[in-house]
N, CA, C and O atoms as CSV, one atom per row, in Angstrom:
chain,resi,resn,atom,element,x,y,z
A,1,UNK,N,N,-61.713,-11.712,8.805
A,1,UNK,CA,C,-61.589,-12.968,9.495
A,1,UNK,C,C,-61.505,-14.074,8.444
A,1,UNK,O,O,-62.525,-14.432,7.855
A,2,UNK,N,N,-60.321,-14.618,8.199
A,2,UNK,CA,C,-60.169,-15.674,7.200
A,2,UNK,C,C,-60.867,-16.968,7.617
A,2,UNK,O,O,-60.910,-17.319,8.796
A,3,UNK,N,N,-61.409,-17.663,6.625
A,3,UNK,CA,C,-61.966,-18.997,6.819
A,3,UNK,C,C,-61.298,-19.922,5.826
A,3,UNK,O,O,-61.246,-19.642,4.629
A,4,UNK,N,N,-60.789,-21.025,6.337
A,4,UNK,CA,C,-60.143,-22.036,5.503
A,4,UNK,C,C,-61.031,-23.265,5.508
A,4,UNK,O,O,-61.408,-23.758,6.571
A,5,UNK,N,N,-61.370,-23.766,4.317
A,5,UNK,CA,C,-62.189,-24.966,4.182
A,5,UNK,C,C,-61.386,-26.005,3.414
A,5,UNK,O,O,-60.970,-25.775,2.279
A,6,UNK,N,N,-61.177,-27.146,4.047
A,6,UNK,CA,C,-60.497,-28.269,3.402
A,6,UNK,C,C,-61.462,-29.444,3.374
A,6,UNK,O,O,-62.122,-29.739,4.370
A,7,UNK,N,N,-61.542,-30.113,2.227
A,7,UNK,CA,C,-62.407,-31.281,2.089
A,7,UNK,C,C,-61.562,-32.428,1.563
A,7,UNK,O,O,-60.856,-32.290,0.564
A,8,UNK,N,N,-61.643,-33.573,2.252
A,8,UNK,CA,C,-60.813,-34.722,1.912
A,8,UNK,C,C,-61.676,-35.968,1.828
A,8,UNK,O,O,-62.455,-36.246,2.740
A,9,UNK,N,N,-61.545,-36.727,0.735
A,9,UNK,CA,C,-62.212,-38.025,0.605
A,9,UNK,C,C,-61.270,-39.085,1.165
A,9,UNK,O,O,-60.097,-39.143,0.798
A,10,UNK,N,N,-61.795,-39.922,2.058
A,10,UNK,CA,C,-60.984,-40.934,2.734
A,10,UNK,C,C,-61.641,-42.293,2.556
A,10,UNK,O,O,-62.852,-42.429,2.731
A,11,UNK,N,N,-60.852,-43.290,2.210
A,11,UNK,CA,C,-61.358,-44.648,2.028
A,11,UNK,C,C,-61.309,-45.397,3.360
A,11,UNK,O,O,-60.563,-46.364,3.520
A,12,UNK,N,N,-62.120,-44.931,4.309
A,12,UNK,CA,C,-62.215,-45.545,5.637
A,12,UNK,C,C,-63.562,-45.151,6.232
A,12,UNK,O,O,-64.113,-44.109,5.879
A,13,UNK,N,N,-64.097,-45.973,7.130
A,13,UNK,CA,C,-65.397,-45.658,7.723
A,13,UNK,C,C,-65.365,-44.380,8.563
A,13,UNK,O,O,-64.322,-43.995,9.090
A,14,UNK,N,N,-66.514,-43.740,8.675
A,14,UNK,CA,C,-66.629,-42.460,9.358
A,14,UNK,C,C,-66.174,-42.548,10.820
A,14,UNK,O,O,-65.544,-41.614,11.316
A,15,UNK,N,N,-66.475,-43.634,11.513
A,15,UNK,CA,C,-66.087,-43.772,12.918
A,15,UNK,C,C,-64.568,-43.768,13.072
A,15,UNK,O,O,-64.038,-43.140,13.988
A,16,UNK,N,N,-63.879,-44.456,12.192
A,16,UNK,CA,C,-62.416,-44.503,12.251
A,16,UNK,C,C,-61.829,-43.112,11.987
A,16,UNK,O,O,-60.906,-42.679,12.678
A,17,UNK,N,N,-62.370,-42.421,10.984
A,17,UNK,CA,C,-61.877,-41.073,10.664
A,17,UNK,C,C,-62.115,-40.112,11.823
A,17,UNK,O,O,-61.239,-39.318,12.166
A,18,UNK,N,N,-63.293,-40.185,12.424
A,18,UNK,CA,C,-63.630,-39.326,13.562
A,18,UNK,C,C,-62.631,-39.533,14.698
A,18,UNK,O,O,-62.110,-38.568,15.258
A,19,UNK,N,N,-62.369,-40.786,15.033
A,19,UNK,CA,C,-61.455,-41.074,16.142
A,19,UNK,C,C,-60.008,-40.716,15.813
A,19,UNK,O,O,-59.287,-40.221,16.680
A,20,UNK,N,N,-59.578,-40.956,14.595
A,20,UNK,CA,C,-58.205,-40.588,14.226
A,20,UNK,C,C,-58.006,-39.072,14.265
A,20,UNK,O,O,-56.924,-38.596,14.611
A,21,UNK,N,N,-59.048,-38.313,13.911
A,21,UNK,CA,C,-58.935,-36.849,13.894
A,21,UNK,C,C,-58.802,-36.264,15.298
A,21,UNK,O,O,-58.287,-35.156,15.453
A,22,UNK,N,N,-59.250,-36.978,16.311
A,22,UNK,CA,C,-59.127,-36.466,17.680
A,22,UNK,C,C,-58.080,-37.217,18.498
A,22,UNK,O,O,-58.028,-37.095,19.722
A,23,UNK,N,N,-57.250,-37.993,17.808
A,23,UNK,CA,C,-56.180,-38.749,18.465
A,23,UNK,C,C,-54.931,-37.870,18.589
A,23,UNK,O,O,-54.357,-37.453,17.583
A,24,UNK,N,N,-54.526,-37.600,19.798
A,24,UNK,CA,C,-53.380,-36.723,20.073
A,24,UNK,C,C,-52.106,-37.277,19.446
A,24,UNK,O,O,-51.322,-36.524,18.868
A,25,UNK,N,N,-51.892,-38.585,19.555
A,25,UNK,CA,C,-50.677,-39.209,19.017
A,25,UNK,C,C,-50.621,-39.101,17.491
A,25,UNK,O,O,-49.560,-38.833,16.928
A,26,UNK,N,N,-51.747,-39.305,16.828
A,26,UNK,CA,C,-51.805,-39.201,15.365
A,26,UNK,C,C,-51.531,-37.761,14.936
A,26,UNK,O,O,-50.806,-37.521,13.970
A,27,UNK,N,N,-52.111,-36.811,15.655
A,27,UNK,CA,C,-51.875,-35.400,15.316
A,27,UNK,C,C,-50.389,-35.060,15.438
A,27,UNK,O,O,-49.824,-34.409,14.559
A,28,UNK,N,N,-49.768,-35.495,16.514
A,28,UNK,CA,C,-48.332,-35.229,16.700
A,28,UNK,C,C,-47.512,-35.822,15.565
A,28,UNK,O,O,-46.595,-35.177,15.055
A,29,UNK,N,N,-47.835,-37.046,15.167
A,29,UNK,CA,C,-47.094,-37.714,14.089
A,29,UNK,C,C,-47.283,-37.007,12.749
A,29,UNK,O,O,-46.394,-37.039,11.899
A,30,UNK,N,N,-48.442,-36.367,12.558
A,30,UNK,CA,C,-48.735,-35.726,11.270
A,30,UNK,C,C,-48.139,-34.326,11.145
A,30,UNK,O,O,-48.242,-33.709,10.085
A,31,UNK,N,N,-47.526,-33.823,12.193
A,31,UNK,CA,C,-47.011,-32.451,12.177
A,31,UNK,C,C,-45.504,-32.413,12.413
A,31,UNK,O,O,-44.999,-31.540,13.118
A,32,UNK,N,N,-44.805,-33.354,11.826
A,32,UNK,CA,C,-43.360,-33.442,12.061
A,32,UNK,C,C,-42.619,-32.187,11.597
A,32,UNK,O,O,-41.562,-31.870,12.143
A,33,UNK,N,N,-43.140,-31.475,10.617
A,33,UNK,CA,C,-42.474,-30.278,10.109
A,33,UNK,C,C,-42.392,-29.150,11.122
A,33,UNK,O,O,-41.493,-28.313,11.050
A,34,UNK,N,N,-43.334,-29.123,12.073
A,34,UNK,CA,C,-43.331,-28.083,13.100
A,34,UNK,C,C,-43.000,-28.649,14.476
A,34,UNK,O,O,-43.011,-27.928,15.474
A,35,UNK,N,N,-42.705,-29.958,14.519
A,35,UNK,CA,C,-42.359,-30.630,15.776
A,35,UNK,C,C,-43.421,-30.379,16.847
A,35,UNK,O,O,-43.102,-30.111,18.006
A,36,UNK,N,N,-44.684,-30.471,16.440
A,36,UNK,CA,C,-45.793,-30.203,17.348
A,36,UNK,C,C,-45.956,-31.350,18.329
A,36,UNK,O,O,-45.938,-32.519,17.942
A,37,UNK,N,N,-46.116,-31.004,19.614
A,37,UNK,CA,C,-46.323,-32.039,20.627
A,37,UNK,C,C,-47.233,-31.501,21.720
A,37,UNK,O,O,-47.244,-30.305,22.014
A,38,UNK,N,N,-47.995,-32.411,22.314
A,38,UNK,CA,C,-48.867,-32.053,23.425
A,38,UNK,C,C,-48.022,-31.932,24.685
A,38,UNK,O,O,-47.235,-32.826,24.998
A,39,UNK,N,N,-48.186,-30.822,25.411
A,39,UNK,CA,C,-47.376,-30.593,26.611
A,39,UNK,C,C,-48.224,-30.406,27.870
A,39,UNK,O,O,-47.671,-30.333,28.968
A,40,UNK,N,N,-49.543,-30.328,27.742
A,40,UNK,CA,C,-50.425,-30.205,28.903
A,40,UNK,C,C,-51.830,-30.630,28.498
A,40,UNK,O,O,-52.154,-30.699,27.313
A,41,UNK,N,N,-52.660,-30.915,29.500
A,41,UNK,CA,C,-54.012,-31.390,29.240
A,41,UNK,C,C,-53.963,-32.831,28.773
A,41,UNK,O,O,-53.161,-33.619,29.275
A,42,UNK,N,N,-54.807,-33.183,27.824
A,42,UNK,CA,C,-54.792,-34.529,27.249
A,42,UNK,C,C,-53.539,-34.630,26.383
A,42,UNK,O,O,-53.398,-33.905,25.398
A,43,UNK,N,N,-52.636,-35.528,26.753
A,43,UNK,CA,C,-51.342,-35.596,26.065
A,43,UNK,C,C,-51.175,-36.853,25.227
A,43,UNK,O,O,-50.170,-36.998,24.531
A,44,UNK,N,N,-52.140,-37.763,25.280
A,44,UNK,CA,C,-52.098,-38.958,24.437
A,44,UNK,C,C,-53.504,-39.523,24.313
A,44,UNK,O,O,-54.387,-39.199,25.107
A,45,UNK,N,N,-53.702,-40.367,23.316
A,45,UNK,CA,C,-55.006,-40.984,23.108
A,45,UNK,C,C,-56.027,-40.012,22.546
A,45,UNK,O,O,-55.679,-39.023,21.901
A,46,UNK,N,N,-57.303,-40.312,22.806
A,46,UNK,CA,C,-58.410,-39.553,22.222
A,46,UNK,C,C,-58.858,-38.416,23.130
A,46,UNK,O,O,-59.091,-38.619,24.321
A,47,UNK,N,N,-58.976,-37.232,22.569
A,47,UNK,CA,C,-59.506,-36.092,23.311
A,47,UNK,C,C,-61.022,-36.096,23.169
A,47,UNK,O,O,-61.552,-36.473,22.123
A,48,UNK,N,N,-61.717,-35.676,24.223
A,48,UNK,CA,C,-63.171,-35.723,24.209
A,48,UNK,C,C,-63.806,-34.420,24.651
A,48,UNK,O,O,-63.117,-33.417,24.839
A,49,UNK,N,N,-65.130,-34.434,24.818
A,49,UNK,CA,C,-65.871,-33.208,25.105
A,49,UNK,C,C,-65.394,-32.526,26.386
A,49,UNK,O,O,-65.213,-33.166,27.422
A,50,UNK,N,N,-65.194,-31.207,26.285
A,50,UNK,CA,C,-64.790,-30.408,27.429
A,50,UNK,C,C,-63.320,-30.487,27.786
A,50,UNK,O,O,-62.848,-29.729,28.634
A,51,UNK,N,N,-62.589,-31.389,27.157
A,51,UNK,CA,C,-61.178,-31.562,27.496
A,51,UNK,C,C,-60.317,-30.540,26.754
A,51,UNK,O,O,-60.712,-29.996,25.723
A,52,UNK,N,N,-59.127,-30.297,27.310
A,52,UNK,CA,C,-58.197,-29.348,26.707
A,52,UNK,C,C,-56.883,-30.036,26.371
A,52,UNK,O,O,-56.538,-31.077,26.930
A,53,UNK,N,N,-56.166,-29.426,25.446
A,53,UNK,CA,C,-54.803,-29.843,25.113
A,53,UNK,C,C,-54.001,-28.576,24.836
A,53,UNK,O,O,-54.493,-27.628,24.224
A,54,UNK,N,N,-52.760,-28.584,25.298
A,54,UNK,CA,C,-51.840,-27.505,24.967
A,54,UNK,C,C,-50.781,-28.068,24.049
A,54,UNK,O,O,-50.081,-29.020,24.395
A,55,UNK,N,N,-50.669,-27.470,22.871
A,55,UNK,CA,C,-49.686,-27.877,21.868
A,55,UNK,C,C,-48.504,-26.919,21.911
A,55,UNK,O,O,-48.667,-25.716,22.116
A,56,UNK,N,N,-47.332,-27.466,21.718
A,56,UNK,CA,C,-46.134,-26.648,21.549
A,56,UNK,C,C,-45.566,-26.984,20.184
A,56,UNK,O,O,-45.431,-28.157,19.834
A,57,UNK,N,N,-45.231,-25.955,19.406
A,57,UNK,CA,C,-44.728,-26.154,18.043
A,57,UNK,C,C,-43.882,-24.960,17.639
A,57,UNK,O,O,-43.921,-23.904,18.270
A,58,UNK,N,N,-43.117,-25.150,16.574
A,58,UNK,CA,C,-42.318,-24.062,16.027
A,58,UNK,C,C,-42.936,-23.616,14.705
A,58,UNK,O,O,-43.032,-24.392,13.754
A,59,UNK,N,N,-43.352,-22.351,14.662
A,59,UNK,CA,C,-43.903,-21.749,13.450
A,59,UNK,C,C,-43.126,-20.468,13.169
A,59,UNK,O,O,-42.947,-19.632,14.055
A,60,UNK,N,N,-42.670,-20.325,11.938
A,60,UNK,CA,C,-41.894,-19.149,11.527
A,60,UNK,C,C,-40.665,-18.955,12.413
A,60,UNK,O,O,-40.255,-17.829,12.696
A,61,UNK,N,N,-40.083,-20.087,12.848
A,61,UNK,CA,C,-38.869,-20.048,13.656
A,61,UNK,C,C,-39.080,-19.682,15.114
A,61,UNK,O,O,-38.112,-19.505,15.854
A,62,UNK,N,N,-40.339,-19.564,15.540
A,62,UNK,CA,C,-40.653,-19.172,16.915
A,62,UNK,C,C,-41.392,-20.309,17.615
A,62,UNK,O,O,-42.386,-20.823,17.101
A,63,UNK,N,N,-40.899,-20.696,18.790
A,63,UNK,CA,C,-41.563,-21.722,19.600
A,63,UNK,C,C,-42.831,-21.105,20.182
A,63,UNK,O,O,-42.780,-20.037,20.791
A,64,UNK,N,N,-43.982,-21.782,19.993
A,64,UNK,CA,C,-45.268,-21.238,20.420
A,64,UNK,C,C,-46.076,-22.295,21.148
A,64,UNK,O,O,-45.856,-23.493,20.975
A,65,UNK,N,N,-47.004,-21.841,21.957
A,65,UNK,CA,C,-47.971,-22.724,22.617
A,65,UNK,C,C,-49.381,-22.274,22.260
A,65,UNK,O,O,-49.666,-21.082,22.145
A,66,UNK,N,N,-50.255,-23.260,22.089
A,66,UNK,CA,C,-51.661,-23.006,21.793
A,66,UNK,C,C,-52.477,-23.992,22.616
A,66,UNK,O,O,-52.256,-25.201,22.537
A,67,UNK,N,N,-53.412,-23.488,23.399
A,67,UNK,CA,C,-54.297,-24.339,24.190
A,67,UNK,C,C,-55.685,-24.282,23.584
A,67,UNK,O,O,-56.213,-23.201,23.324
A,68,UNK,N,N,-56.281,-25.456,23.358
A,68,UNK,CA,C,-57.638,-25.502,22.817
A,68,UNK,C,C,-58.498,-26.453,23.638
A,68,UNK,O,O,-58.002,-27.359,24.309
A,69,UNK,N,N,-59.809,-26.213,23.561
A,69,UNK,CA,C,-60.797,-27.031,24.274
A,69,UNK,C,C,-61.786,-27.582,23.251
A,69,UNK,O,O,-62.138,-26.906,22.284
A,70,UNK,N,N,-62.225,-28.807,23.477
A,70,UNK,CA,C,-63.296,-29.388,22.661
A,70,UNK,C,C,-64.610,-28.798,23.174
A,70,UNK,O,O,-65.041,-29.092,24.289
A,71,UNK,N,N,-65.240,-27.963,22.347
A,71,UNK,CA,C,-66.451,-27.252,22.766
A,71,UNK,C,C,-67.718,-27.791,22.118
A,71,UNK,O,O,-68.822,-27.421,22.517
A,72,UNK,N,N,-67.576,-28.646,21.139
A,72,UNK,CA,C,-68.711,-29.291,20.493
A,72,UNK,C,C,-68.342,-30.728,20.195
A,72,UNK,O,O,-67.212,-31.013,19.799
A,73,UNK,N,N,-69.301,-31.651,20.386
A,73,UNK,CA,C,-68.962,-33.068,20.234
A,73,UNK,C,C,-70.215,-33.847,19.862
A,73,UNK,O,O,-71.138,-33.959,20.668
A,74,UNK,N,N,-70.255,-34.384,18.646
A,74,UNK,CA,C,-71.387,-35.162,18.141
A,74,UNK,C,C,-70.837,-36.359,17.367
A,74,UNK,O,O,-70.815,-36.347,16.137
A,75,UNK,N,N,-70.387,-37.409,18.097
A,75,UNK,CA,C,-69.747,-38.546,17.423
A,75,UNK,C,C,-70.733,-39.338,16.568
A,75,UNK,O,O,-71.893,-39.480,16.954
A,76,UNK,N,N,-70.314,-39.847,15.442
A,76,UNK,CA,C,-69.034,-39.654,14.774
A,76,UNK,C,C,-69.116,-38.589,13.675
A,76,UNK,O,O,-68.383,-38.657,12.689
A,77,UNK,N,N,-69.998,-37.617,13.845
A,77,UNK,CA,C,-70.279,-36.664,12.765
A,77,UNK,C,C,-69.474,-35.367,12.826
A,77,UNK,O,O,-69.090,-34.829,11.787
A,78,UNK,N,N,-69.215,-34.860,14.037
A,78,UNK,CA,C,-68.493,-33.579,14.120
A,78,UNK,C,C,-67.965,-33.358,15.527
A,78,UNK,O,O,-68.477,-33.889,16.512
A,79,UNK,N,N,-66.922,-32.554,15.570
A,79,UNK,CA,C,-66.481,-31.976,16.835
A,79,UNK,C,C,-65.852,-30.623,16.547
A,79,UNK,O,O,-65.426,-30.344,15.427
A,80,UNK,N,N,-65.802,-29.790,17.576
A,80,UNK,CA,C,-65.286,-28.430,17.454
A,80,UNK,C,C,-64.203,-28.233,18.498
A,80,UNK,O,O,-64.370,-28.601,19.661
A,81,UNK,N,N,-63.081,-27.642,18.068
A,81,UNK,CA,C,-62.107,-27.184,19.054
A,81,UNK,C,C,-61.918,-25.684,18.893
A,81,UNK,O,O,-61.908,-25.155,17.782
A,82,UNK,N,N,-61.768,-25.012,20.033
A,82,UNK,CA,C,-61.589,-23.562,20.041
A,82,UNK,C,C,-60.380,-23.195,20.882
A,82,UNK,O,O,-60.158,-23.753,21.957
A,83,UNK,N,N,-59.607,-22.249,20.377
A,83,UNK,CA,C,-58.411,-21.801,21.076
A,83,UNK,C,C,-58.791,-21.050,22.348
A,83,UNK,O,O,-59.638,-20.156,22.330
A,84,UNK,N,N,-58.146,-21.431,23.454
A,84,UNK,CA,C,-58.292,-20.706,24.715
A,84,UNK,C,C,-57.169,-19.687,24.887
A,84,UNK,O,O,-57.383,-18.589,25.399
A,85,UNK,N,N,-55.968,-20.071,24.450
A,85,UNK,CA,C,-54.823,-19.159,24.497
A,85,UNK,C,C,-53.858,-19.549,23.396
A,85,UNK,O,O,-53.761,-20.716,23.019
A,86,UNK,N,N,-53.152,-18.562,22.889
A,86,UNK,CA,C,-52.204,-18.819,21.811
A,86,UNK,C,C,-51.952,-17.564,21.005
A,86,UNK,O,O,-52.312,-16.461,21.420
A,87,UNK,N,N,-51.337,-17.737,19.861
A,87,UNK,CA,C,-50.886,-16.609,19.046
A,87,UNK,C,C,-52.027,-15.842,18.370
A,87,UNK,O,O,-51.867,-14.665,18.047
A,88,UNK,N,N,-53.160,-16.483,18.155
A,88,UNK,CA,C,-54.276,-15.826,17.472
A,88,UNK,C,C,-55.132,-15.046,18.467
A,88,UNK,O,O,-55.109,-15.307,19.670
A,89,UNK,N,N,-55.882,-14.090,17.939
A,89,UNK,CA,C,-56.898,-13.425,18.757
A,89,UNK,C,C,-58.016,-14.428,19.041
A,89,UNK,O,O,-58.547,-14.484,20.151
A,90,UNK,N,N,-58.369,-15.226,18.013
A,90,UNK,CA,C,-59.330,-16.324,18.179
A,90,UNK,C,C,-59.114,-17.343,17.066
A,90,UNK,O,O,-58.619,-17.017,15.988
A,91,UNK,N,N,-59.500,-18.592,17.356
A,91,UNK,CA,C,-59.411,-19.664,16.366
A,91,UNK,C,C,-60.508,-20.674,16.674
A,91,UNK,O,O,-60.611,-21.167,17.797
A,92,UNK,N,N,-61.325,-20.980,15.674
A,92,UNK,CA,C,-62.446,-21.922,15.781
A,92,UNK,C,C,-62.259,-22.960,14.685
A,92,UNK,O,O,-62.104,-22.605,13.516
A,93,UNK,N,N,-62.272,-24.255,15.054
A,93,UNK,CA,C,-62.010,-25.324,14.090
A,93,UNK,C,C,-63.128,-26.361,14.173
A,93,UNK,O,O,-63.261,-27.072,15.169
A,94,UNK,N,N,-63.925,-26.434,13.111
A,94,UNK,CA,C,-65.015,-27.403,12.992
A,94,UNK,C,C,-64.531,-28.577,12.157
A,94,UNK,O,O,-64.065,-28.393,11.033
A,95,UNK,N,N,-64.640,-29.791,12.707
A,95,UNK,CA,C,-64.281,-31.034,12.015
A,95,UNK,C,C,-65.595,-31.770,11.724
A,95,UNK,O,O,-66.345,-32.076,12.651
A,96,UNK,N,N,-65.879,-32.057,10.448
A,96,UNK,CA,C,-67.115,-32.757,10.075
A,96,UNK,C,C,-66.779,-34.012,9.285
A,96,UNK,O,O,-65.827,-34.030,8.505
A,97,UNK,N,N,-67.574,-35.068,9.496
A,97,UNK,CA,C,-67.333,-36.364,8.872
A,97,UNK,C,C,-68.647,-36.879,8.304
A,97,UNK,O,O,-69.619,-37.085,9.031
A,98,UNK,N,N,-68.658,-37.084,6.985
A,98,UNK,CA,C,-69.872,-37.520,6.294
A,98,UNK,C,C,-69.610,-38.870,5.631
A,98,UNK,O,O,-68.699,-38.994,4.813
A,99,UNK,N,N,-70.416,-39.896,5.986
A,99,UNK,CA,C,-70.220,-41.196,5.341
A,99,UNK,C,C,-70.620,-41.140,3.866
A,99,UNK,O,O,-71.545,-40.420,3.489
A,100,UNK,N,N,-69.913,-41.906,3.046
A,100,UNK,CA,C,-70.241,-41.998,1.622
A,100,UNK,C,C,-70.961,-43.312,1.354
A,100,UNK,O,O,-70.966,-44.212,2.195
A,101,UNK,N,N,-71.565,-43.414,0.184
A,101,UNK,CA,C,-72.304,-44.622,-0.199
A,101,UNK,C,C,-71.391,-45.835,-0.324
A,101,UNK,O,O,-71.860,-46.970,-0.245
A,102,UNK,N,N,-70.101,-45.611,-0.518
A,102,UNK,CA,C,-69.156,-46.720,-0.708
A,102,UNK,C,C,-68.457,-47.133,0.586
A,102,UNK,O,O,-67.537,-47.950,0.557
A,103,UNK,N,N,-68.885,-46.575,1.722
A,103,UNK,CA,C,-68.274,-46.935,2.997
A,103,UNK,C,C,-67.107,-46.052,3.391
A,103,UNK,O,O,-66.461,-46.287,4.412
A,104,UNK,N,N,-66.837,-45.047,2.593
A,104,UNK,CA,C,-65.763,-44.106,2.907
A,104,UNK,C,C,-66.296,-42.903,3.669
A,104,UNK,O,O,-67.402,-42.925,4.209
A,105,UNK,N,N,-65.493,-41.867,3.699
A,105,UNK,CA,C,-65.832,-40.667,4.468
A,105,UNK,C,C,-65.386,-39.416,3.719
A,105,UNK,O,O,-64.309,-39.383,3.123
A,106,UNK,N,N,-66.228,-38.394,3.758
A,106,UNK,CA,C,-65.813,-37.053,3.357
A,106,UNK,C,C,-65.530,-36.302,4.659
A,106,UNK,O,O,-66.415,-36.139,5.499
A,107,UNK,N,N,-64.292,-35.851,4.812
A,107,UNK,CA,C,-63.910,-35.089,5.997
A,107,UNK,C,C,-63.793,-33.623,5.599
A,107,UNK,O,O,-63.098,-33.284,4.642
A,108,UNK,N,N,-64.479,-32.757,6.344
A,108,UNK,CA,C,-64.415,-31.318,6.109
A,108,UNK,C,C,-63.840,-30.631,7.344
A,108,UNK,O,O,-64.290,-30.852,8.468
A,109,UNK,N,N,-62.857,-29.811,7.108
A,109,UNK,CA,C,-62.282,-28.980,8.163
A,109,UNK,C,C,-62.577,-27.533,7.816
A,109,UNK,O,O,-62.207,-27.059,6.741
A,110,UNK,N,N,-63.239,-26.832,8.721
A,110,UNK,CA,C,-63.510,-25.412,8.547
A,110,UNK,C,C,-62.842,-24.678,9.700
A,110,UNK,O,O,-63.224,-24.839,10.859
A,111,UNK,N,N,-61.849,-23.878,9.370
A,111,UNK,CA,C,-61.091,-23.161,10.386
A,111,UNK,C,C,-61.248,-21.661,10.157
A,111,UNK,O,O,-60.943,-21.146,9.081
A,112,UNK,N,N,-61.727,-20.975,11.184
A,112,UNK,CA,C,-61.887,-19.530,11.147
A,112,UNK,C,C,-60.978,-18.936,12.213
A,112,UNK,O,O,-60.969,-19.391,13.357
A,113,UNK,N,N,-60.216,-17.920,11.831
A,113,UNK,CA,C,-59.303,-17.334,12.811
A,113,UNK,C,C,-59.230,-15.825,12.645
A,113,UNK,O,O,-59.506,-15.273,11.580
A,114,UNK,N,N,-58.851,-15.185,13.735
A,114,UNK,CA,C,-58.607,-13.746,13.742
A,114,UNK,C,C,-57.184,-13.560,14.248
A,114,UNK,O,O,-56.848,-13.972,15.358
A,115,UNK,N,N,-56.365,-12.942,13.431
A,115,UNK,CA,C,-54.980,-12.684,13.813
A,115,UNK,C,C,-54.908,-11.486,14.754
A,115,UNK,O,O,-55.785,-10.622,14.736
A,116,UNK,N,N,-53.862,-11.436,15.577
A,116,UNK,CA,C,-53.684,-10.272,16.447
A,116,UNK,C,C,-53.152,-9.071,15.656
A,116,UNK,O,O,-52.882,-9.187,14.461
A,117,UNK,N,N,-53.006,-7.970,16.292
A,117,UNK,CA,C,-52.332,-6.768,15.777
A,117,UNK,C,C,-53.132,-5.979,14.738
A,117,UNK,O,O,-52.553,-5.253,13.929
A,118,UNK,N,N,-54.457,-6.119,14.759
A,118,UNK,CA,C,-55.296,-5.276,13.905
A,118,UNK,C,C,-54.947,-5.356,12.432
A,118,UNK,O,O,-54.889,-6.447,11.865
A,119,UNK,N,N,-54.710,-4.196,11.797
A,119,UNK,CA,C,-54.466,-4.164,10.352
A,119,UNK,C,C,-53.175,-4.882,9.981
A,119,UNK,O,O,-53.071,-5.398,8.868
A,120,UNK,N,N,-52.188,-4.933,10.874
A,120,UNK,CA,C,-50.967,-5.702,10.581
A,120,UNK,C,C,-51.281,-7.196,10.485
A,120,UNK,O,O,-50.729,-7.901,9.640
A,121,UNK,N,N,-52.172,-7.670,11.360
A,121,UNK,CA,C,-52.598,-9.062,11.300
A,121,UNK,C,C,-53.362,-9.368,10.022
A,121,UNK,O,O,-53.180,-10.429,9.425
A,122,UNK,N,N,-54.216,-8.442,9.600
A,122,UNK,CA,C,-54.968,-8.617,8.352
A,122,UNK,C,C,-54.008,-8.679,7.170
A,122,UNK,O,O,-54.183,-9.499,6.269
A,123,UNK,N,N,-53.009,-7.829,7.171
A,123,UNK,CA,C,-51.996,-7.847,6.116
A,123,UNK,C,C,-51.228,-9.174,6.114
A,123,UNK,O,O,-50.991,-9.753,5.054
A,124,UNK,N,N,-50.842,-9.652,7.292
A,124,UNK,CA,C,-50.140,-10.940,7.398
A,124,UNK,C,C,-51.017,-12.080,6.889
A,124,UNK,O,O,-50.521,-12.993,6.230
A,125,UNK,N,N,-52.320,-12.034,7.191
A,125,UNK,CA,C,-53.252,-13.053,6.688
A,125,UNK,C,C,-53.156,-13.149,5.177
A,125,UNK,O,O,-52.988,-14.234,4.621
A,126,UNK,N,N,-53.265,-12.004,4.519
A,126,UNK,CA,C,-53.294,-11.972,3.050
A,126,UNK,C,C,-51.946,-12.316,2.434
A,126,UNK,O,O,-51.892,-12.993,1.408
A,127,UNK,N,N,-50.862,-11.863,3.042
A,127,UNK,CA,C,-49.538,-12.077,2.457
A,127,UNK,C,C,-49.042,-13.513,2.594
A,127,UNK,O,O,-48.431,-14.043,1.666
A,128,UNK,N,N,-49.297,-14.155,3.745
A,128,UNK,CA,C,-48.711,-15.489,3.910
A,128,UNK,C,C,-49.451,-16.421,4.863
A,128,UNK,O,O,-49.330,-17.637,4.713
A,129,UNK,N,N,-50.198,-15.925,5.819
A,129,UNK,CA,C,-50.737,-16.801,6.854
A,129,UNK,C,C,-51.813,-17.749,6.340
A,129,UNK,O,O,-51.831,-18.919,6.722
A,130,UNK,N,N,-52.709,-17.271,5.482
A,130,UNK,CA,C,-53.763,-18.147,4.962
A,130,UNK,C,C,-53.166,-19.327,4.206
A,130,UNK,O,O,-53.622,-20.456,4.389
A,131,UNK,N,N,-52.173,-19.105,3.374
A,131,UNK,CA,C,-51.563,-20.220,2.636
A,131,UNK,C,C,-50.766,-21.120,3.575
A,131,UNK,O,O,-50.741,-22.335,3.383
A,132,UNK,N,N,-50.121,-20.551,4.577
A,132,UNK,CA,C,-49.361,-21.345,5.548
A,132,UNK,C,C,-50.287,-22.287,6.317
A,132,UNK,O,O,-49.916,-23.427,6.596
A,133,UNK,N,N,-51.482,-21.820,6.658
A,133,UNK,CA,C,-52.425,-22.615,7.453
A,133,UNK,C,C,-52.994,-23.801,6.679
A,133,UNK,O,O,-53.541,-24.717,7.294
A,134,UNK,N,N,-52.887,-23.816,5.367
A,134,UNK,CA,C,-53.423,-24.937,4.587
A,134,UNK,C,C,-52.374,-25.992,4.270
A,134,UNK,O,O,-52.693,-27.005,3.647
A,135,UNK,N,N,-51.137,-25.780,4.683
A,135,UNK,CA,C,-50.096,-26.778,4.417
A,135,UNK,C,C,-50.231,-27.973,5.313
A,135,UNK,O,O,-49.435,-28.907,5.221
């Protein structure tokens, strides 16, 4: 089960970073390479606790849908989204926001996923999927 950890220093207050990270419109704008867009559930603005969104995007030349729900919510420090349906066997994404002494934010994304297809999925993880997920 691969785990991807990304840590980013941002020169903005923690509240702003927290809200931008759960903004559907901002997410869509940041994923132009895969033409990701919300097609069901919360389709614009801020997603909140218990709410779902279905994303449609093109990955590896295949149009895909992924539905996730906000399952953890502690503003402005963290929220969790978990895949309900999609290409993975499971996907858990923890978003954490830590204020810095200078008024900025350390944002941590921890994503754990299980690929489908047993040993073929494990092989795909090692060959290309883990690096693809960090782009």
